[in-house]
A tleap script that builds the chain and sets N, CA, C and O, in Angstrom:
source leaprc.protein.ff14SB
mol = sequence {
  NMET SER ARG PRO TRP SER GLY PHE ILE THR
  ARG TYR MET THR SER MET SER ALA ALA PHE
  MET LEU LEU ALA ALA PRO ALA ALA ALA VAL
  PRO PRO VAL GLY LYS LEU GLN ALA GLY CYS
  GLN ARG VAL ASP PRO ALA HIE THR GLN ILE
  ILE PHE PHE LEU LEU HIE MET GLU PHE THR
  HIE TYR SER GLY MET PHE SER GLY MET ILE
  LEU GLN CVAL
}
set mol.1.N position { 0.851 -1.180 0.000 }
set mol.1.CA position { 0.000 0.000 0.000 }
set mol.1.C position { 0.892 1.236 0.000 }
set mol.1.O position { 1.755 1.384 0.865 }
set mol.2.N position { 0.690 2.093 -0.938 }
set mol.2.CA position { 1.489 3.313 -1.057 }
set mol.2.C position { 0.936 4.398 -0.147 }
set mol.2.O position { -0.276 4.578 -0.031 }
set mol.3.N position { 1.850 5.117 0.494 }
set mol.3.CA position { 1.459 6.227 1.368 }
set mol.3.C position { 2.064 7.501 0.807 }
set mol.3.O position { 3.213 7.820 1.113 }
set mol.4.N position { 1.326 8.231 -0.002 }
set mol.4.CA position { 1.890 9.421 -0.650 }
set mol.4.C position { 2.283 10.511 0.333 }
set mol.4.O position { 3.124 11.347 0.002 }
set mol.5.N position { 1.707 10.533 1.528 }
set mol.5.CA position { 2.017 11.573 2.500 }
set mol.5.C position { 3.215 11.220 3.376 }
set mol.5.O position { 3.666 12.056 4.158 }
set mol.6.N position { 3.745 9.988 3.261 }
set mol.6.CA position { 4.837 9.583 4.145 }
set mol.6.C position { 6.087 10.428 3.917 }
set mol.6.O position { 6.816 10.697 4.872 }
set mol.7.N position { 6.359 10.855 2.687 }
set mol.7.CA position { 7.499 11.734 2.428 }
set mol.7.C position { 7.325 13.079 3.100 }
set mol.7.O position { 8.282 13.642 3.632 }
set mol.8.N position { 6.114 13.595 3.077 }
set mol.8.CA position { 5.822 14.865 3.743 }
set mol.8.C position { 6.032 14.740 5.242 }
set mol.8.O position { 6.629 15.621 5.862 }
set mol.9.N position { 5.546 13.653 5.829 }
set mol.9.CA position { 5.682 13.457 7.275 }
set mol.9.C position { 7.151 13.348 7.658 }
set mol.9.O position { 7.564 13.904 8.676 }
set mol.10.N position { 7.943 12.644 6.862 }
set mol.10.CA position { 9.374 12.525 7.147 }
set mol.10.C position { 10.047 13.886 7.094 }
set mol.10.O position { 10.831 14.216 7.983 }
set mol.11.N position { 9.759 14.678 6.076 }
set mol.11.CA position { 10.344 16.023 5.981 }
set mol.11.C position { 9.871 16.905 7.126 }
set mol.11.O position { 10.653 17.672 7.688 }
set mol.12.N position { 8.602 16.799 7.470 }
set mol.12.CA position { 8.041 17.602 8.559 }
set mol.12.C position { 8.713 17.252 9.884 }
set mol.12.O position { 9.115 18.145 10.631 }
set mol.13.N position { 8.835 15.970 10.177 }
set mol.13.CA position { 9.448 15.549 11.438 }
set mol.13.C position { 10.924 15.928 11.478 }
set mol.13.O position { 11.431 16.302 12.535 }
set mol.14.N position { 11.619 15.839 10.351 }
set mol.14.CA position { 13.025 16.230 10.307 }
set mol.14.C position { 13.173 17.720 10.570 }
set mol.14.O position { 14.032 18.131 11.349 }
set mol.15.N position { 12.347 18.525 9.931 }
set mol.15.CA position { 12.445 19.972 10.140 }
set mol.15.C position { 12.030 20.353 11.555 }
set mol.15.O position { 12.626 21.258 12.140 }
set mol.16.N position { 11.035 19.694 12.115 }
set mol.16.CA position { 10.628 19.983 13.490 }
set mol.16.C position { 11.716 19.577 14.478 }
set mol.16.O position { 11.941 20.272 15.469 }
set mol.17.N position { 12.388 18.465 14.222 }
set mol.17.CA position { 13.484 18.038 15.099 }
set mol.17.C position { 14.621 19.045 15.058 }
set mol.17.O position { 15.189 19.386 16.095 }
set mol.18.N position { 14.954 19.522 13.869 }
set mol.18.CA position { 16.023 20.520 13.738 }
set mol.18.C position { 15.639 21.814 14.450 }
set mol.18.O position { 16.470 22.419 15.127 }
set mol.19.N position { 14.396 22.239 14.303 }
set mol.19.CA position { 13.944 23.461 14.971 }
set mol.19.C position { 13.984 23.297 16.486 }
set mol.19.O position { 14.373 24.221 17.200 }
set mol.20.N position { 13.587 22.133 16.979 }
set mol.20.CA position { 13.624 21.891 18.417 }
set mol.20.C position { 15.053 21.945 18.943 }
set mol.20.O position { 15.300 22.517 20.005 }
set mol.21.N position { 15.997 21.355 18.213 }
set mol.21.CA position { 17.392 21.380 18.660 }
set mol.21.C position { 17.927 22.804 18.693 }
set mol.21.O position { 18.671 23.165 19.605 }
set mol.22.N position { 17.557 23.620 17.705 }
set mol.22.CA position { 18.010 25.010 17.706 }
set mol.22.C position { 17.393 25.795 18.857 }
set mol.22.O position { 18.057 26.636 19.462 }
set mol.23.N position { 16.137 25.526 19.160 }
set mol.23.CA position { 15.484 26.226 20.260 }
set mol.23.C position { 15.971 25.740 21.621 }
set mol.23.O position { 15.980 26.506 22.584 }
set mol.24.N position { 16.373 24.483 21.707 }
set mol.24.CA position { 16.828 23.929 22.980 }
set mol.24.C position { 18.286 24.270 23.267 }
set mol.24.O position { 18.739 24.107 24.400 }
set mol.25.N position { 19.023 24.734 22.278 }
set mol.25.CA position { 20.445 25.032 22.472 }
set mol.25.C position { 20.691 26.054 23.578 }
set mol.25.O position { 21.639 25.870 24.341 }
set mol.26.N position { 19.897 27.124 23.717 }
set mol.26.CA position { 20.151 28.068 24.812 }
set mol.26.C position { 19.981 27.452 26.199 }
set mol.26.O position { 20.461 28.021 27.180 }
set mol.27.N position { 19.320 26.318 26.303 }
set mol.27.CA position { 19.157 25.676 27.609 }
set mol.27.C position { 20.497 25.260 28.194 }
set mol.27.O position { 20.616 25.092 29.407 }
set mol.28.N position { 21.505 25.092 27.351 }
set mol.28.CA position { 22.835 24.749 27.845 }
set mol.28.C position { 23.429 25.900 28.643 }
set mol.28.O position { 24.349 25.685 29.433 }
set mol.29.N position { 22.928 27.110 28.457 }
set mol.29.CA position { 23.447 28.278 29.168 }
set mol.29.C position { 22.803 28.459 30.539 }
set mol.29.O position { 23.183 29.369 31.277 }
set mol.30.N position { 21.848 27.624 30.893 }
set mol.30.CA position { 21.173 27.726 32.188 }
set mol.30.C position { 22.140 27.286 33.285 }
set mol.30.O position { 22.838 26.286 33.117 }
set mol.31.N position { 22.197 28.008 34.400 }
set mol.31.CA position { 23.114 27.622 35.470 }
set mol.31.C position { 22.743 26.259 36.055 }
set mol.31.O position { 21.578 25.864 36.005 }
set mol.32.N position { 23.713 25.544 36.603 }
set mol.32.CA position { 23.419 24.241 37.214 }
set mol.32.C position { 22.394 24.386 38.338 }
set mol.32.O position { 22.257 25.457 38.929 }
set mol.33.N position { 21.689 23.320 38.622 }
set mol.33.CA position { 20.623 23.352 39.617 }
set mol.33.C position { 21.142 23.797 40.977 }
set mol.33.O position { 20.431 24.484 41.710 }
set mol.34.N position { 22.359 23.422 41.326 }
set mol.34.CA position { 22.920 23.794 42.617 }
set mol.34.C position { 23.064 25.293 42.790 }
set mol.34.O position { 23.143 25.766 43.924 }
set mol.35.N position { 23.103 26.060 41.704 }
set mol.35.CA position { 23.276 27.507 41.778 }
set mol.35.C position { 21.957 28.273 41.706 }
set mol.35.O position { 21.946 29.499 41.813 }
set mol.36.N position { 20.858 27.567 41.529 }
set mol.36.CA position { 19.559 28.231 41.515 }
set mol.36.C position { 19.138 28.554 42.939 }
set mol.36.O position { 19.510 27.863 43.887 }
set mol.37.N position { 18.370 29.599 43.066 }
set mol.37.CA position { 17.879 29.993 44.377 }
set mol.37.C position { 16.896 28.942 44.891 }
set mol.37.O position { 15.997 28.512 44.168 }
set mol.38.N position { 17.076 28.537 46.139 }
set mol.38.CA position { 16.186 27.548 46.740 }
set mol.38.C position { 14.795 28.142 46.909 }
set mol.38.O position { 14.642 29.344 47.125 }
set mol.39.N position { 13.799 27.299 46.810 }
set mol.39.CA position { 12.427 27.754 46.995 }
set mol.39.C position { 11.556 27.360 45.823 }
set mol.39.O position { 11.946 26.544 44.989 }
set mol.40.N position { 10.401 27.933 45.767 }
set mol.40.CA position { 9.421 27.624 44.734 }
set mol.40.C position { 9.631 28.535 43.525 }
set mol.40.O position { 9.716 29.755 43.667 }
set mol.41.N position { 9.712 27.944 42.351 }
set mol.41.CA position { 9.859 28.699 41.107 }
set mol.41.C position { 8.516 28.666 40.375 }
set mol.41.O position { 7.890 27.610 40.283 }
set mol.42.N position { 8.076 29.791 39.863 }
set mol.42.CA position { 6.794 29.874 39.156 }
set mol.42.C position { 7.014 30.336 37.723 }
set mol.42.O position { 7.936 31.098 37.432 }
set mol.43.N position { 6.151 29.861 36.836 }
set mol.43.CA position { 6.200 30.314 35.445 }
set mol.43.C position { 5.157 31.407 35.248 }
set mol.43.O position { 4.174 31.488 35.985 }
set mol.44.N position { 5.384 32.235 34.255 }
set mol.44.CA position { 4.471 33.335 33.945 }
set mol.44.C position { 3.318 32.793 33.099 }
set mol.44.O position { 3.551 32.357 31.972 }
set mol.45.N position { 2.077 32.807 33.608 }
set mol.45.CA position { 0.962 32.247 32.847 }
set mol.45.C position { 0.702 32.961 31.522 }
set mol.45.O position { 0.137 32.362 30.607 }
set mol.46.N position { 1.100 34.219 31.400 }
set mol.46.CA position { 0.873 34.952 30.155 }
set mol.46.C position { 1.851 34.534 29.059 }
set mol.46.O position { 1.606 34.800 27.882 }
set mol.47.N position { 2.948 33.885 29.427 }
set mol.47.CA position { 3.974 33.519 28.452 }
set mol.47.C position { 4.267 32.021 28.436 }
set mol.47.O position { 5.320 31.606 27.952 }
set mol.48.N position { 3.363 31.214 28.951 }
set mol.48.CA position { 3.584 29.774 29.011 }
set mol.48.C position { 2.494 29.063 28.225 }
set mol.48.O position { 1.305 29.294 28.443 }
set mol.49.N position { 2.916 28.186 27.300 }
set mol.49.CA position { 1.977 27.382 26.520 }
set mol.49.C position { 2.555 25.988 26.332 }
set mol.49.O position { 3.767 25.820 26.198 }
set mol.50.N position { 1.690 25.006 26.324 }
set mol.50.CA position { 2.069 23.645 25.960 }
set mol.50.C position { 1.253 23.300 24.725 }
set mol.50.O position { 0.023 23.336 24.750 }
set mol.51.N position { 1.945 22.968 23.652 }
set mol.51.CA position { 1.297 22.630 22.384 }
set mol.51.C position { 1.648 21.183 22.061 }
set mol.51.O position { 2.803 20.781 22.196 }
set mol.52.N position { 0.654 20.394 21.632 }
set mol.52.CA position { 0.934 19.007 21.285 }
set mol.52.C position { 0.258 18.641 19.970 }
set mol.52.O position { -0.763 19.207 19.580 }
set mol.53.N position { 0.875 17.668 19.305 }
set mol.53.CA position { 0.358 17.121 18.055 }
set mol.53.C position { 0.365 15.604 18.180 }
set mol.53.O position { 1.303 15.032 18.735 }
set mol.54.N position { -0.662 14.956 17.675 }
set mol.54.CA position { -0.778 13.513 17.762 }
set mol.54.C position { -1.247 12.983 16.417 }
set mol.54.O position { -2.200 13.499 15.833 }
set mol.55.N position { -0.579 11.965 15.937 }
set mol.55.CA position { -0.960 11.311 14.689 }
set mol.55.C position { -1.379 9.889 15.036 }
set mol.55.O position { -0.552 9.095 15.484 }
set mol.56.N position { -2.642 9.560 14.837 }
set mol.56.CA position { -3.166 8.248 15.186 }
set mol.56.C position { -3.192 7.357 13.959 }
set mol.56.O position { -3.954 7.598 13.022 }
set mol.57.N position { -2.366 6.337 13.968 }
set mol.57.CA position { -2.292 5.338 12.899 }
set mol.57.C position { -2.070 5.976 11.527 }
set mol.57.O position { -2.574 5.474 10.523 }
set mol.58.N position { -1.329 7.064 11.478 }
set mol.58.CA position { -1.016 7.783 10.243 }
set mol.58.C position { -2.277 8.175 9.468 }
set mol.58.O position { -2.241 8.298 8.244 }
set mol.59.N position { -3.363 8.367 10.163 }
set mol.59.CA position { -4.610 8.688 9.482 }
set mol.59.C position { -5.287 9.919 10.075 }
set mol.59.O position { -5.696 10.818 9.341 }
set mol.60.N position { -5.403 9.960 11.389 }
set mol.60.CA position { -6.123 11.037 12.052 }
set mol.60.C position { -5.150 11.942 12.788 }
set mol.60.O position { -4.321 11.469 13.565 }
set mol.61.N position { -5.250 13.234 12.545 }
set mol.61.CA position { -4.378 14.221 13.176 }
set mol.61.C position { -5.139 14.927 14.300 }
set mol.61.O position { -6.264 15.392 14.115 }
set mol.62.N position { -4.510 14.993 15.448 }
set mol.62.CA position { -5.061 15.742 16.578 }
set mol.62.C position { -4.027 16.768 17.011 }
set mol.62.O position { -2.824 16.528 16.898 }
set mol.63.N position { -4.482 17.889 17.496 }
set mol.63.CA position { -3.574 18.884 18.068 }
set mol.63.C position { -4.322 19.623 19.165 }
set mol.63.O position { -5.552 19.655 19.203 }
set mol.64.N position { -3.545 20.207 20.045 }
set mol.64.CA position { -4.161 20.952 21.132 }
set mol.64.C position { -3.168 21.896 21.771 }
set mol.64.O position { -1.961 21.808 21.543 }
set mol.65.N position { -3.694 22.798 22.574 }
set mol.65.CA position { -2.837 23.770 23.245 }
set mol.65.C position { -3.425 24.080 24.614 }
set mol.65.O position { -4.630 24.283 24.766 }
set mol.66.N position { -2.550 24.109 25.594 }
set mol.66.CA position { -2.909 24.558 26.933 }
set mol.66.C position { -2.195 25.880 27.150 }
set mol.66.O position { -0.997 25.983 26.886 }
set mol.67.N position { -2.905 26.890 27.624 }
set mol.67.CA position { -2.275 28.178 27.908 }
set mol.67.C position { -2.913 28.777 29.154 }
set mol.67.O position { -3.962 28.325 29.612 }
set mol.68.N position { -2.259 29.805 29.694 }
set mol.68.CA position { -2.758 30.453 30.890 }
set mol.68.C position { -2.650 29.588 32.130 }
set mol.68.O position { -3.453 29.718 33.054 }
set mol.69.N position { -1.660 28.703 32.156 }
set mol.69.CA position { -1.499 27.781 33.272 }
set mol.69.C position { -0.744 28.433 34.421 }
set mol.69.O position { 0.056 29.347 34.219 }
set mol.70.N position { -1.005 27.961 35.600 }
set mol.70.CA position { -0.251 28.379 36.778 }
set mol.70.C position { 0.532 27.151 37.236 }
set mol.70.O position { -0.045 26.188 37.741 }
set mol.71.N position { 1.843 27.197 37.054 }
set mol.71.CA position { 2.709 26.064 37.382 }
set mol.71.C position { 3.731 26.469 38.421 }
set mol.71.O position { 4.192 27.610 38.453 }
set mol.72.N position { 4.076 25.521 39.265 }
set mol.72.CA position { 5.143 25.727 40.238 }
set mol.72.C position { 6.094 24.555 40.150 }
set mol.72.O position { 5.674 23.403 40.048 }
set mol.73.N position { 7.379 24.859 40.191 }
set mol.73.CA position { 8.407 23.817 40.137 }
set mol.73.C position { 9.186 23.868 41.424 }
set mol.73.O position { 10.113 23.082 41.617 }
savepdb mol mol.pdb
quit
């Protein structure tokens, strides 16, 4: 069975992986955990989003986004 979209998915995943690596590179500049201030760290709900994509059996595409969250680490 031929899957004409499989080439697109491969290119898409490759480009998304490359973009993620470029965006994650500044994380190497974060100070080690031992140098962070002790206590509760909070994220800014106005600037925090979690976006997800799901491909079910290469047929159905789902996506979603959570925003405005209040998180504590």
